MARDO-288973 format. One line per 5 residues: their letters; for each residue x, y, z of N, C-alpha, C, CB. Coordinates in Angstrom, 1 decimal. Atoms other than C-alpha are relative to their C-alpha. Glycine has a CB too. Example, Ala and Ser with C-alpha at 12.3 -4.5 7.8 and 13.67 -1.06 7.14 Angstrom:
2
as> 0.9:-1.2:0.0:12.3:-4.5:7.8:0.9:1.2:0.0:-1.0:0.0:1.2  -0.9:-1.1:0.0:13.7:-1.1:7.1:-0.8:1.1:0.8:0.4:0.5:-1.4 $
This chain:
42
xxxxx> -0.9:0.3:1.0:-4.3:3.3:8.0:1.2:-0.8:0.5:0.5:1.4:-0.6  -1.2:0.7:-0.6:-1.5:2.1:10.3:-0.3:-1.4:0.1:0.3:0.6:1.4  0.3:1.5:-0.2:-3.3:-1.2:11.0:0.0:-0.7:-1.4:-1.4:-0.1:0.6  -0.1:0.6:1.4:-3.6:-1.8:7.2:1.4:-0.2:-0.4:-0.8:0.8:-1.0  -1.4:0.0:0.4:0.0:-1.0:6.6:0.7:-1.1:0.8:0.7:1.4:0.3 $
xxxxx> -0.6:1.0:-0.8:1.1:-3.2:9.5:-0.4:-1.4:-0.4:-0.4:0.2:1.5  0.5:1.3:0.5:-1.1:-6.1:8.2:0.8:-0.4:-1.3:-1.5:0.1:-0.3  -0.7:0.3:1.3:0.6:-5.8:4.7:1.4:-0.4:0.3:-0.1:1.2:-0.9  -1.4:0.3:-0.4:4.1:-5.7:6.3:0.1:-1.4:0.6:0.5:1.0:0.9  0.0:1.3:-0.7:3.3:-8.7:8.5:-0.2:-1.2:-1.0:-1.1:-0.1:1.1 $
xxxxx> 0.2:1.0:1.0:1.9:-10.7:5.6:1.2:-0.2:-0.9:-1.2:0.3:-0.9  -1.2:0.1:0.8:5.0:-10.0:3.5:1.1:-0.8:0.8:0.5:1.4:-0.4  -1.0:0.7:-0.8:7.2:-11.2:6.4:-0.4:-1.5:0.1:0.0:0.6:1.4  0.5:1.4:-0.2:5.1:-14.4:7.1:0.1:-0.8:-1.3:-1.4:0.0:0.5  0.0:0.7:1.3:4.9:-15.3:3.4:1.3:0.2:-0.7:-1.2:0.4:-0.9 $
xxxxx> -1.3:-0.3:0.6:8.5:-14.2:2.7:0.0:0.5:-1.4:0.8:-1.3:0.1  0.1:-0.7:1.3:7.6:-12.0:-0.2:-0.1:1.5:0.2:-1.2:-0.6:-0.8  0.1:-1.4:0.0:7.8:-8.4:-1.0:-0.8:0.4:-1.2:1.4:0.7:-0.1  0.9:-0.4:1.1:4.8:-7.4:-3.0:0.0:1.5:-0.2:-1.4:-0.5:0.3  0.1:-1.4:0.3:4.6:-4.1:-4.8:-1.4:0.5:0.5:0.2:0.3:-1.5 $
xxxxx> 1.3:-0.6:-0.4:1.9:-1.7:-3.6:0.0:1.4:-0.3:-0.2:-0.3:1.5  0.2:-1.4:0.1:0.5:1.7:-4.0:-1.2:0.4:1.0:-0.4:0.5:-1.5  1.0:-0.4:-0.9:-1.6:3.6:-1.5:-0.1:1.5:0.1:0.3:-0.6:1.4  0.2:-1.4:-0.3:-3.0:6.9:-0.5:-0.6:0.2:1.4:-0.8:0.8:-1.1  0.5:-0.3:-1.3:-3.8:8.4:2.9:-0.6:1.4:0.1:1.1:-0.2:1.1 $
xxxxx> 0.7:-1.3:0.0:-6.5:11.1:2.9:0.3:0.8:1.2:-1.5:-0.2:-0.2  -0.2:-0.7:-1.3:-6.0:12.0:6.6:1.3:0.7:0.1:-0.2:-0.9:1.1  -1.3:-0.6:-0.1:-2.3:12.7:6.2:0.4:0.6:-1.4:1.0:-1.1:0.4  -0.3:-0.6:1.3:-2.5:14.0:2.6:1.2:-0.6:-0.7:0.2:1.5:0.2  -1.1:0.7:0.6:-0.1:11.4:1.2:-0.5:-0.9:-1.1:0.7:-0.9:1.1 $
xxxxx> 0.4:0.8:1.2:-0.3:9.8:-2.2:-1.2:0.6:-0.7:-0.2:-1.5:0.4  1.2:-0.4:0.7:-3.2:10.1:-4.6:-0.7:-1.2:-0.7:0.4:1.1:-1.1  0.8:1.1:0.7:-5.9:8.1:-6.3:0.6:-0.2:-1.4:-1.5:0.5:-0.2  -0.7:0.1:1.3:-4.0:8.8:-9.6:1.1:-1.0:0.1:0.4:1.4:-0.5  -1.1:0.9:-0.2:-1.0:7.0:-8.2:-0.4:-1.4:0.1:0.8:0.4:1.3 $
xxxxx> 0.6:1.4:-0.2:-3.1:4.0:-7.2:-0.5:-0.5:-1.4:-1.1:0.0:1.0  0.5:0.4:1.3:-4.8:3.9:-10.6:1.1:-0.3:-1.0:-1.0:1.0:-0.6  -1.2:0.3:0.9:-1.5:4.2:-12.5:0.7:-1.3:0.4:1.0:1.2:0.2  -0.6:1.3:-0.4:-0.1:1.3:-10.4:-0.8:-1.1:-0.5:0.1:0.0:1.5  0.9:1.0:0.4:-3.1:-0.8:-11.2:0.1:-0.3:-1.5:-1.5:0.3:0.4 $
xx> 0.0:0.1:1.5:-3.0:-0.1:-14.9:1.4:-0.3:-0.6:-0.5:1.3:-0.6  -1.3:0.2:0.5:0.8:-0.6:-15.2:0.2:-1.5:-0.3:1.1:0.4:1.0 $
């Protein structure tokens, strides 16, 4: 999960943009699939 997060942060820095995102991390019990689906459907 950390590698994916770092990649997203690095891409935002390189492309000088701050994209909205939603995520969940099963191993650390953070976020939920519902949060991600709500984000996609918004």
